[in-house]
DSSP file (Angstrom, degrees, kcal/mol; ACC not computed):
  #  RESIDUE AA STRUCTURE BP1 BP2  ACC     N-H-->O    O-->H-N    N-H-->O    O-->H-N    TCO  KAPPA ALPHA  PHI   PSI    X-CA   Y-CA   Z-CA
    1    1 A M              0   0    0      0, 0.0     2,-0.5     0, 0.0   119,-0.1   0.000 360.0 360.0 360.0 125.2    0.0    0.0    0.0
    2    2 A T        +     0   0    0     24,-0.1    25,-0.1    25,-0.1    24,-0.1  -0.889 360.0 163.8-106.8 134.5    1.5    3.3   -1.0
    3    3 A V        -     0   0    0     -2,-0.5    25,-0.9    25,-0.0     2,-0.4  -0.933  45.3 -88.1-141.5 161.1    0.4    6.5    0.8
    4    4 A P  E     -a   28   0A   0      0, 0.0    44,-2.9     0, 0.0    45,-0.9  -0.624  48.9-167.1 -74.3 128.6    1.6   10.1    1.2
    5    5 A L  E     -ab  29  49A   0     23,-3.4    25,-2.3    -2,-0.4     2,-0.5  -0.902  17.5-149.3-118.8 144.7    4.0   10.3    4.1
    6    6 A L  E     -ab  30  50A   0     43,-2.2    45,-3.2    -2,-0.4     2,-0.5  -0.971  14.4-166.1-111.6 121.7    5.4   13.2    6.0
    7    7 A L  E     -ab  31  51A   0     23,-2.7    25,-2.3    -2,-0.5     2,-0.6  -0.933   4.7-172.1-108.8 120.0    8.9   12.6    7.4
    8    8 A I  E     +ab  32  52A   0     43,-3.1    45,-2.5    -2,-0.5     2,-0.4  -0.916  25.3 144.5-116.6 105.3   10.2   15.2   10.0
    9    9 A E        -     0   0    0     23,-2.3    47,-0.1    -2,-0.6     6,-0.1  -0.993  36.9-156.9-143.7 127.0   13.8   14.5   10.7
   10   10 A D  S    S+     0   0    0     -2,-0.4    23,-0.1    45,-0.2     3,-0.1   0.670  72.6  86.3 -85.5 -15.9   16.5   17.2   11.4
   11   11 A T     >  -     0   0    0      1,-0.2     4,-2.9     2,-0.0     3,-0.3  -0.757  68.4-152.9 -87.5 111.4   19.6   15.2   10.5
   12   12 A P  H  > S+     0   0    0      0, 0.0     4,-2.3     0, 0.0     5,-0.2   0.857  91.5  50.6 -54.5 -41.5   20.0   15.7    6.7
   13   13 A S  H  > S+     0   0    0      2,-0.2     4,-2.0     1,-0.2     5,-0.1   0.910 114.3  43.9 -66.4 -40.5   21.8   12.5    6.1
   14   14 A L  H  > S+     0   0    0     -3,-0.3     4,-3.0     2,-0.2     5,-0.3   0.907 111.2  54.8 -68.1 -40.8   19.2   10.4    7.9
   15   15 A R  H  X S+     0   0    0     -4,-2.9     4,-2.5     1,-0.2    -2,-0.2   0.912 109.5  47.8 -58.2 -42.6   16.4   12.3    6.2
   16   16 A L  H  X S+     0   0    0     -4,-2.3     4,-2.4    -5,-0.2    -1,-0.2   0.912 112.7  48.1 -65.4 -43.3   17.9   11.5    2.8
   17   17 A V  H  X S+     0   0    0     -4,-2.0     4,-2.4     2,-0.2    -2,-0.2   0.943 115.5  43.8 -62.6 -48.5   18.3    7.8    3.7
   18   18 A Y  H  X S+     0   0    0     -4,-3.0     4,-2.8     1,-0.2     5,-0.2   0.912 114.0  50.4 -64.9 -42.0   14.7    7.5    5.1
   19   19 A E  H  X S+     0   0    0     -4,-2.5     4,-2.7    -5,-0.3     5,-0.2   0.920 111.5  48.0 -62.3 -43.5   13.3    9.4    2.2
   20   20 A T  H  X S+     0   0    0     -4,-2.4     4,-2.2     2,-0.2    -2,-0.2   0.918 112.7  49.2 -62.0 -44.5   15.1    7.2   -0.4
   21   21 A L  H  X S+     0   0    0     -4,-2.4     4,-1.0     2,-0.2    -2,-0.2   0.928 114.0  44.8 -60.0 -47.8   13.9    4.1    1.4
   22   22 A L  H  <>S+     0   0    0     -4,-2.8     5,-2.1     1,-0.2     3,-0.3   0.894 113.6  48.5 -69.1 -40.6   10.3    5.2    1.6
   23   23 A K  H ><5S+     0   0    0     -4,-2.7     3,-1.8     1,-0.2    -1,-0.2   0.875 106.8  58.0 -65.7 -35.8   10.2    6.4   -2.0
   24   24 A G  H 3<5S+     0   0    0     -4,-2.2    -1,-0.2     1,-0.3    -2,-0.2   0.786 101.8  55.4 -63.2 -26.7   11.8    3.1   -3.1
   25   25 A A  T 3<5S-     0   0    0     -4,-1.0    -1,-0.3    -3,-0.3    -2,-0.2   0.421 127.4-102.9 -85.0   1.0    8.8    1.4   -1.4
   26   26 A G  T < 5S+     0   0    0     -3,-1.8    -3,-0.2     1,-0.3     2,-0.2   0.529  74.0 140.1  95.5   6.2    6.5    3.5   -3.7
   27   27 A H      < -     0   0    0     -5,-2.1     2,-0.7   -25,-0.1    -1,-0.3  -0.526  56.7-121.7 -85.0 150.6    5.4    6.1   -1.2
   28   28 A K  E     -a    4   0A   0    -25,-0.9   -23,-3.4    -2,-0.2     2,-0.5  -0.830  41.1-166.8 -85.4 118.6    4.9    9.8   -1.9
   29   29 A V  E     -a    5   0A   0     -2,-0.7     2,-0.4   -25,-0.2   -23,-0.2  -0.923  22.1-177.0-119.7 132.3    7.2   11.4    0.6
   30   30 A R  E     -a    6   0A   0    -25,-2.3   -23,-2.7    -2,-0.5     2,-0.3  -0.993  18.8-163.5-118.1 133.0    7.6   15.0    1.8
   31   31 A S  E     -a    7   0A   0     -2,-0.4     2,-0.3   -25,-0.2   -23,-0.2  -0.852  10.6-174.5-121.4 156.5   10.3   15.7    4.2
   32   32 A A  E     -a    8   0A   0    -25,-2.3   -23,-2.3    -2,-0.3     3,-0.0  -0.979  22.0-149.8-144.6 152.4   11.1   18.5    6.6
   33   33 A G  S    S+     0   0    0     -2,-0.3     2,-0.3   -25,-0.2   -25,-0.1   0.534  82.1  34.6-101.4  -9.4   14.0   19.3    8.9
   34   34 A T  S  > S-     0   0    0     22,-0.1     4,-2.2     1,-0.1     5,-0.1  -0.907  81.9-112.1-137.9 166.2   12.1   21.2   11.6
   35   35 A A  H  > S+     0   0    0     -2,-0.3     4,-2.5     2,-0.2     5,-0.2   0.907 118.2  53.2 -64.5 -41.0    8.7   21.1   13.2
   36   36 A E  H  > S+     0   0    0      2,-0.2     4,-2.0     1,-0.2    -1,-0.2   0.933 110.6  45.7 -61.3 -46.2    7.8   24.4   11.5
   37   37 A E  H  > S+     0   0    0      1,-0.2     4,-2.8     2,-0.2    -1,-0.2   0.898 111.7  54.5 -61.4 -39.3    8.7   23.1    8.1
   38   38 A G  H  X S+     0   0    0     -4,-2.2     4,-2.5     1,-0.2    -2,-0.2   0.897 106.2  50.2 -62.1 -41.9    6.8   19.9    8.9
   39   39 A L  H  X S+     0   0    0     -4,-2.5     4,-1.5     2,-0.2    -1,-0.2   0.891 112.1  47.6 -65.7 -38.9    3.7   21.9    9.7
   40   40 A R  H  X S+     0   0    0     -4,-2.0     4,-1.2     2,-0.2    -2,-0.2   0.932 113.9  47.0 -65.2 -44.2    3.9   23.8    6.5
   41   41 A A  H  X S+     0   0    0     -4,-2.8     4,-2.7     1,-0.2     5,-0.3   0.861 105.9  60.9 -64.2 -35.4    4.5   20.6    4.5
   42   42 A F  H  X S+     0   0    0     -4,-2.5     4,-2.5     1,-0.2    -1,-0.2   0.914 103.0  49.8 -57.8 -44.7    1.6   19.0    6.4
   43   43 A K  H  < S+     0   0    0     -4,-1.5    -1,-0.2     1,-0.2    -2,-0.2   0.843 115.2  43.9 -64.8 -33.7   -0.8   21.5    5.0
   44   44 A E  H  < S+     0   0    0     -4,-1.2    -2,-0.2    -5,-0.1    -1,-0.2   0.861 123.3  33.2 -78.5 -37.0    0.4   21.0    1.4
   45   45 A L  H  < S-     0   0    0     -4,-2.7    -2,-0.2    -5,-0.1    -3,-0.2   0.807  78.7-151.2 -92.1 -32.9    0.6   17.2    1.5
   46   46 A S     <  -     0   0    0     -4,-2.5    -3,-0.1    -5,-0.3    -4,-0.1   0.991  32.1-149.4  49.3  65.5   -2.3   16.1    3.8
   47   47 A P        -     0   0    0      0, 0.0   -42,-0.2     0, 0.0     3,-0.1  -0.193  23.4-143.7 -68.8 155.6   -0.3   13.0    4.7
   48   48 A A  S    S+     0   0    0    -44,-2.9     2,-0.3     1,-0.3   -43,-0.2   0.593  88.8  14.3 -87.4 -15.0   -1.8    9.6    5.6
   49   49 A I  E     -b    5   0A   0    -45,-0.9   -43,-2.2    28,-0.1     2,-0.5  -0.982  67.3-142.5-158.4 148.9    1.0    9.1    8.2
   50   50 A V  E     -bc   6  79A   0     28,-2.4    30,-2.9    -2,-0.3     2,-0.6  -0.974   4.2-160.9-119.5 128.6    3.7   11.1    9.9
   51   51 A L  E     -bc   7  80A   0    -45,-3.2   -43,-3.1    -2,-0.5     2,-0.4  -0.952  26.2-172.1-105.3 120.2    7.2    9.8   10.7
   52   52 A L  E     -bc   8  81A   0     28,-2.9    30,-2.2    -2,-0.6     2,-0.2  -0.953  24.1-147.5-132.2 125.7    8.5   12.1   13.4
   53   53 A D        -     0   0    0    -45,-2.5    30,-0.2    -2,-0.4     3,-0.1  -0.559  14.1-146.7 -77.9 151.8   11.9   12.5   15.2
   54   54 A I  S    S+     0   0    0     28,-0.3     7,-3.6    -2,-0.2     2,-1.5   0.888  84.6  64.0 -86.9 -43.8   11.7   13.6   18.8
   55   55 A M        +     0   0    0      5,-0.2   -45,-0.2     6,-0.1    -1,-0.2  -0.619  68.3 158.5 -90.0  87.1   14.8   15.8   19.0
   56   56 A L        -     0   0    0     -2,-1.5   -22,-0.1     3,-0.4     5,-0.0  -0.755  46.3-123.4-105.4 154.3   14.0   18.6   16.6
   57   57 A P  S    S+     0   0    0      0, 0.0     3,-0.1     0, 0.0   -23,-0.1   0.800 104.1  29.4 -70.8 -28.7   15.8   22.0   16.8
   58   58 A D  S    S+     0   0    0      1,-0.3     2,-0.3    -3,-0.0   -24,-0.1   0.702 129.3  10.8-108.0 -22.1   12.7   24.2   17.1
   59   59 A M  S    S-     0   0    0     -5,-0.1    -3,-0.4     4,-0.0    -1,-0.3  -0.958  79.4-105.9-156.6 136.7   10.1   22.1   18.9
   60   60 A D     >  -     0   0    0     -2,-0.3     4,-2.0     1,-0.1     3,-0.3  -0.396  28.3-129.4 -61.0 137.2   10.2   18.8   20.6
   61   61 A G  H  > S+     0   0    0     -7,-3.6     4,-2.4     1,-0.2     5,-0.1   0.809 109.1  58.8 -60.6 -30.1    8.6   16.0   18.5
   62   62 A L  H  > S+     0   0    0     -8,-0.3     4,-2.3     2,-0.2    -1,-0.2   0.920 106.5  47.5 -63.5 -42.7    6.6   15.0   21.6
   63   63 A E  H  > S+     0   0    0     -3,-0.3     4,-2.4     2,-0.2    -2,-0.2   0.890 110.3  52.2 -65.9 -38.9    5.1   18.5   21.6
   64   64 A L  H  X S+     0   0    0     -4,-2.0     4,-2.4     2,-0.2    -1,-0.2   0.904 108.9  50.4 -63.7 -40.5    4.4   18.4   17.9
   65   65 A C  H  X S+     0   0    0     -4,-2.4     4,-2.7     2,-0.2    -2,-0.2   0.923 109.9  50.4 -62.0 -44.0    2.6   15.1   18.4
   66   66 A R  H  X S+     0   0    0     -4,-2.3     4,-1.5     1,-0.2    -2,-0.2   0.908 109.3  52.2 -59.3 -41.7    0.5   16.6   21.1
   67   67 A L  H  X S+     0   0    0     -4,-2.4     4,-0.5     2,-0.2     3,-0.2   0.923 110.8  46.4 -61.5 -45.4   -0.3   19.6   18.8
   68   68 A L  H >< S+     0   0    0     -4,-2.4     3,-1.2     1,-0.2     6,-0.3   0.921 112.2  50.8 -62.7 -43.1   -1.4   17.2   16.1
   69   69 A R  H 3< S+     0   0    0     -4,-2.7    -1,-0.2     1,-0.3    -2,-0.2   0.729  99.5  65.4 -68.7 -21.6   -3.5   15.2   18.5
   70   70 A S  H 3< S+     0   0    0     -4,-1.5     2,-0.7    -3,-0.2    -1,-0.3   0.684  84.7  84.2 -75.0 -16.0   -5.2   18.3   19.9
   71   71 A D  S X< S-     0   0    0     -3,-1.2     3,-2.0    -4,-0.5     4,-0.5  -0.793  75.9-147.3 -88.6 116.5   -6.8   18.9   16.5
   72   72 A E  G >  S+     0   0    0     -2,-0.7     3,-0.8     1,-0.3     4,-0.2   0.818  96.9  57.0 -53.8 -34.7  -10.0   16.7   16.4
   73   73 A R  G 3  S+     0   0    0      1,-0.2    -1,-0.3     2,-0.1     3,-0.2   0.710 110.7  43.8 -70.5 -19.5   -9.6   16.2   12.7
   74   74 A L  G X  S+     0   0    0     -3,-2.0     3,-1.5    -6,-0.3    -1,-0.2   0.330  78.0 104.4-108.4   6.2   -6.1   14.7   13.1
   75   75 A Q  T <  S+     0   0    0     -3,-0.8    -1,-0.1    -4,-0.5    -2,-0.1   0.779  87.0  43.4 -63.1 -26.5   -6.7   12.4   16.1
   76   76 A D  T 3  S+     0   0    0     -4,-0.2    -1,-0.3    -3,-0.2    -2,-0.1   0.416  83.4 119.2 -97.7   1.2   -6.7    9.3   14.0
   77   77 A L  S <  S-     0   0    0     -3,-1.5     2,-0.2    -9,-0.1   -28,-0.1  -0.532  70.8-118.9 -67.3 122.1   -3.7   10.3   11.9
   78   78 A P        -     0   0    0      0, 0.0   -28,-2.4     0, 0.0     2,-0.4  -0.424  31.6-171.2 -66.7 134.5   -1.0    7.7   12.4
   79   79 A V  E     -c   50   0A   0     19,-0.3    21,-3.1   -30,-0.2    22,-1.2  -0.996   5.0-171.8-126.6 127.6    2.2    9.0   14.0
   80   80 A I  E     -cd  51 101A   0    -30,-2.9   -28,-2.9    -2,-0.4     2,-0.4  -0.982  17.1-140.3-119.6 123.3    5.4    6.9   14.3
   81   81 A F  E     -cd  52 102A   0     20,-2.2    22,-3.2    -2,-0.5     2,-0.5  -0.674  12.7-169.4 -79.8 134.5    8.3    8.2   16.2
   82   82 A L  E     + d   0 103A   0    -30,-2.2     2,-0.3    -2,-0.4   -28,-0.3  -0.960  34.5 143.6-119.0 106.6   11.7    7.5   14.7
   83   83 A T  E     - d   0 104A   0     20,-2.4    22,-3.0    -2,-0.5   -30,-0.1  -0.961  62.4-133.1-149.9 158.0   14.2    8.5   17.4
   84   84 A A  S    S+     0   0    0     -2,-0.3     2,-1.3    20,-0.2    20,-0.1   0.552  81.8 101.9 -85.1 -10.6   17.5    7.8   19.2
   85   85 A K        +     0   0    0      1,-0.2    -2,-0.1     5,-0.1    -1,-0.0  -0.620  42.3 157.8 -78.9  98.3   15.7    8.1   22.5
   86   86 A G        +     0   0    0     -2,-1.3    -1,-0.2     4,-0.1    18,-0.1   0.325  20.6 122.0-111.4   8.2   15.3    4.5   23.4
   87   87 A E  S  > S-     0   0    0      1,-0.1     4,-2.3     4,-0.0     3,-0.3  -0.351  72.8-114.1 -67.9 153.7   14.9    4.4   27.2
   88   88 A E  H  > S+     0   0    0      1,-0.2     4,-2.9     2,-0.2     5,-0.2   0.903 116.8  53.9 -54.9 -44.4   11.7    2.7   28.4
   89   89 A I  H  > S+     0   0    0      1,-0.2     4,-2.4     2,-0.2    -1,-0.2   0.871 108.4  50.1 -61.7 -36.4   10.4    6.0   29.9
   90   90 A D  H  > S+     0   0    0     -3,-0.3     4,-2.5     2,-0.2    -1,-0.2   0.929 112.4  46.2 -65.6 -45.5   10.9    7.7   26.5
   91   91 A R  H  X S+     0   0    0     -4,-2.3     4,-2.2     2,-0.2    -2,-0.2   0.924 114.0  48.1 -63.8 -44.6    9.0    4.9   24.6
   92   92 A V  H  X S+     0   0    0     -4,-2.9     4,-2.8    -5,-0.2    -2,-0.2   0.935 112.3  48.8 -62.6 -46.5    6.2    4.9   27.2
   93   93 A L  H  X S+     0   0    0     -4,-2.4     4,-2.0    -5,-0.2    -2,-0.2   0.922 110.2  51.8 -59.8 -45.1    5.9    8.7   27.1
   94   94 A G  H  <>S+     0   0    0     -4,-2.5     5,-2.1     1,-0.2     4,-0.4   0.908 114.0  43.0 -58.5 -43.4    5.8    8.7   23.3
   95   95 A L  H ><5S+     0   0    0     -4,-2.2     3,-0.8     1,-0.2    -1,-0.2   0.877 111.6  54.9 -71.0 -37.1    3.1    6.1   23.2
   96   96 A E  H 3<5S+     0   0    0     -4,-2.8    -2,-0.2     1,-0.2    -1,-0.2   0.826 104.1  53.6 -68.2 -30.4    1.1    7.7   26.0
   97   97 A I  T 3<5S-     0   0    0     -4,-2.0    -1,-0.2    -5,-0.2    -2,-0.2   0.576 133.7 -81.3 -83.4  -5.7    0.9   11.1   24.2
   98   98 A G  T < 5S+     0   0    0     -3,-0.8   -19,-0.3    -4,-0.4    -3,-0.2   0.503  75.0 146.1 129.2   3.2   -0.5    9.5   21.1
   99   99 A A      < -     0   0    0     -5,-2.1    -1,-0.3     1,-0.1   -19,-0.2  -0.423  39.2-148.5 -68.2 147.0    2.1    7.9   18.9
  100  100 A D  S    S+     0   0    0    -21,-3.1     2,-0.3     1,-0.3   -20,-0.2   0.703  80.0   1.0 -86.0 -22.8    1.0    4.7   17.1
  101  101 A D  E     -d   80   0A   0    -22,-1.2   -20,-2.2    -7,-0.1     2,-0.4  -0.974  60.3-145.9-158.5 164.9    4.4    3.3   17.2
  102  102 A Y  E     -d   81   0A   0     -2,-0.3     2,-0.5   -22,-0.2   -20,-0.2  -0.944  14.5-171.5-142.7 111.9    7.9    4.1   18.4
  103  103 A V  E     -d   82   0A   0    -22,-3.2   -20,-2.4    -2,-0.4     2,-0.4  -0.926  14.3-143.6-113.7 126.1   11.0    3.0   16.5
  104  104 A V  E     -d   83   0A   0     -2,-0.5   -20,-0.2   -22,-0.2   -18,-0.1  -0.748  33.2 -89.7 -94.1 131.3   14.4    3.4   18.0
  105  105 A K  S    S+     0   0    0    -22,-3.0     2,-0.1    -2,-0.4   -19,-0.1  -0.541 104.1  48.2 -76.2 145.5   17.4    4.3   15.8
  106  106 A P  S    S+     0   0    0      0, 0.0     2,-0.3     0, 0.0    -2,-0.1   0.624  79.1 154.7 -78.0 152.2   19.3    2.6   14.4
  107  107 A F        -     0   0    0     -2,-0.1    -2,-0.1    -4,-0.1    -4,-0.0  -0.927  41.9-106.9-136.6 161.4   16.7    0.4   12.8
  108  108 A S     >  -     0   0    0     -2,-0.3     4,-2.2     1,-0.1     5,-0.2  -0.582  25.0-120.5 -88.4 153.0   16.7   -1.7    9.7
  109  109 A P  H  > S+     0   0    0      0, 0.0     4,-2.5     0, 0.0     5,-0.2   0.871 115.1  55.0 -57.3 -36.5   14.7   -0.8    6.6
  110  110 A R  H  > S+     0   0    0      2,-0.2     4,-2.4     1,-0.2     5,-0.2   0.899 106.5  50.2 -65.8 -39.7   12.8   -4.1    6.9
  111  111 A E  H  > S+     0   0    0      2,-0.2     4,-2.6     1,-0.2     5,-0.2   0.943 112.1  47.0 -63.4 -46.7   11.7   -3.2   10.4
  112  112 A L  H  X S+     0   0    0     -4,-2.2     4,-2.7     1,-0.2     5,-0.2   0.923 112.2  50.4 -60.6 -44.1   10.5    0.2    9.4
  113  113 A A  H  X S+     0   0    0     -4,-2.5     4,-2.4     1,-0.2    -1,-0.2   0.909 111.8  47.9 -60.9 -42.5    8.6   -1.2    6.4
  114  114 A A  H  X S+     0   0    0     -4,-2.4     4,-2.2     2,-0.2    -2,-0.2   0.918 113.5  46.5 -65.7 -43.7    6.9   -3.8    8.6
  115  115 A R  H  X S+     0   0    0     -4,-2.6     4,-2.4     2,-0.2     5,-0.2   0.898 112.2  51.0 -65.9 -39.9    5.9   -1.3   11.3
  116  116 A L  H  X S+     0   0    0     -4,-2.7     4,-2.3    -5,-0.2    -2,-0.2   0.929 110.0  49.5 -62.4 -46.1    4.7    1.1    8.7
  117  117 A R  H  X S+     0   0    0     -4,-2.4     4,-2.4    -5,-0.2    -2,-0.2   0.912 111.6  49.4 -59.7 -42.8    2.5   -1.6    7.0
  118  118 A E  H  X S+     0   0    0     -4,-2.2     4,-2.5     2,-0.2    -2,-0.2   0.918 110.6  48.4 -67.0 -43.1    1.1   -2.6   10.4
  119  119 A V  H  X S+     0   0    0     -4,-2.4     4,-2.1     1,-0.2    -1,-0.2   0.911 113.7  48.0 -62.7 -41.1    0.1    1.0   11.4
  120  120 A L  H  X S+     0   0    0     -4,-2.3     4,-2.4    -5,-0.2    -2,-0.2   0.874 109.6  52.9 -67.5 -36.8   -1.5    1.5    8.0
  121  121 A R  H  X S+     0   0    0     -4,-2.4     4,-2.5     2,-0.2    -2,-0.2   0.927 109.8  48.1 -62.4 -44.4   -3.4   -1.8    8.3
  122  122 A R  H  X S+     0   0    0     -4,-2.5     4,-2.4     1,-0.2    -2,-0.2   0.907 111.1  51.3 -62.4 -40.7   -4.7   -0.8   11.7
  123  123 A R  H  X S+     0   0    0     -4,-2.1     4,-2.4     1,-0.2    -1,-0.2   0.916 110.3  48.9 -61.6 -43.6   -5.7    2.6   10.2
  124  124 A E  H  X S+     0   0    0     -4,-2.4     4,-2.4     2,-0.2    -2,-0.2   0.915 110.8  49.6 -63.3 -44.2   -7.5    0.9    7.3
  125  125 A R  H  X S+     0   0    0     -4,-2.5     4,-2.3     1,-0.2    -1,-0.2   0.900 111.0  50.2 -62.5 -40.6   -9.4   -1.5    9.7
  126  126 A T  H  X S+     0   0    0     -4,-2.4     4,-2.3     2,-0.2    -1,-0.2   0.918 110.4  49.4 -63.5 -43.7  -10.5    1.5   11.9
  127  127 A A  H  X S+     0   0    0     -4,-2.4     4,-2.2     1,-0.2    -2,-0.2   0.899 110.7  50.5 -62.5 -40.8  -11.7    3.4    8.8
  128  128 A E  H  X S+     0   0    0     -4,-2.4     4,-2.3     2,-0.2    -1,-0.2   0.903 109.6  50.6 -64.5 -41.0  -13.7    0.3    7.6
  129  129 A K  H  X S+     0   0    0     -4,-2.3     4,-2.7     1,-0.2    -2,-0.2   0.908 110.7  49.2 -63.7 -41.6  -15.3   -0.1   11.1
  130  130 A H  H  X S+     0   0    0     -4,-2.3     4,-1.8     1,-0.2    -1,-0.2   0.906 110.7  50.3 -64.3 -40.2  -16.3    3.6   11.1
  131  131 A A  H  X S+     0   0    0     -4,-2.2     4,-0.9     1,-0.2    -2,-0.2   0.901 113.6  45.4 -64.3 -40.8  -17.8    3.3    7.6
  132  132 A V  H  < S+     0   0    0     -4,-2.3     3,-0.5     1,-0.2    -2,-0.2   0.911 113.5  48.6 -69.0 -42.6  -19.8    0.2    8.6
  133  133 A S  H  < S+     0   0    0     -4,-2.7    -1,-0.2     1,-0.2    -2,-0.2   0.780 107.7  55.6 -72.1 -24.5  -21.0    1.7   11.9
  134  134 A E  H  < S+     0   0    0     -4,-1.8     2,-0.6    -5,-0.2    -1,-0.2   0.746  96.7  74.4 -77.9 -22.4  -22.1    4.9   10.2
  135  135 A Y     <  -     0   0    0     -4,-0.9    -1,-0.0    -3,-0.5    -4,-0.0  -0.815  61.7-177.4 -93.2 120.6  -24.3    3.0    7.8
  136  136 A A        -     0   0    0     -2,-0.6     3,-0.1     3,-0.0    -3,-0.1  -0.944  20.5-138.6-117.8 110.1  -27.5    1.7    9.4
  137  137 A P        -     0   0    0      0, 0.0     2,-0.0     0, 0.0    -2,-0.0  -0.290  36.9 -88.4 -64.0 152.8  -29.6   -0.4    7.0
  138  138 A P        -     0   0    0      0, 0.0     0, 0.0     0, 0.0     0, 0.0  -0.331  42.7-118.0 -63.0 141.1  -33.4    0.3    7.2
  139  139 A R    >   -     0   0    0      1,-0.1     3,-1.5    -3,-0.1    -3,-0.0  -0.576  14.7-128.9 -78.7 143.0  -35.2   -1.9    9.8
  140  140 A P  T 3  S+     0   0    0      0, 0.0    -1,-0.1     0, 0.0     0, 0.0   0.804 108.5  51.1 -62.0 -28.5  -37.8   -4.2    8.4
  141  141 A D  T 3  S+     0   0    0      2,-0.0    -2,-0.0     0, 0.0     0, 0.0   0.425  85.3 110.5 -90.9   2.5  -40.4   -2.9   10.9
  142  142 A A    <         0   0    0     -3,-1.5     0, 0.0     1,-0.1     0, 0.0  -0.517 360.0 360.0 -76.9 144.4  -39.8    0.8   10.1
  143  143 A P              0   0    0      0, 0.0    -1,-0.1     0, 0.0    -2,-0.0   0.493 360.0 360.0 -70.9 360.0  -42.6    2.6    8.2
């Protein structure tokens, strides 16, 4: 499944590697080096998923995730942290504030691809459930 992705990573060499990997998998990728650039790119791309570093120069990635989650329209938008912060407390905090997954650097391309597929699968299942629950067939006893 190919979808538009927003990658927010401040290290240029890593951003290039991740972008190349994701584009190679067929995804439309927009990347940014700061939270501010990411927010501007977000408006242009309307991504289906955000891959987000925590340690950004202008705003902590955790705060950016909180900002996205505070918008009712974006509460179901999948967010995956890609970060060097791998302590248990960091992972727990990232998940508790609303990330759908938390991947610690360094990681393999296969691991990222698998995690991305799973988050997208969950998103698809949730969307299907909402579509089914919003449709209520007419009751036979209704006038």
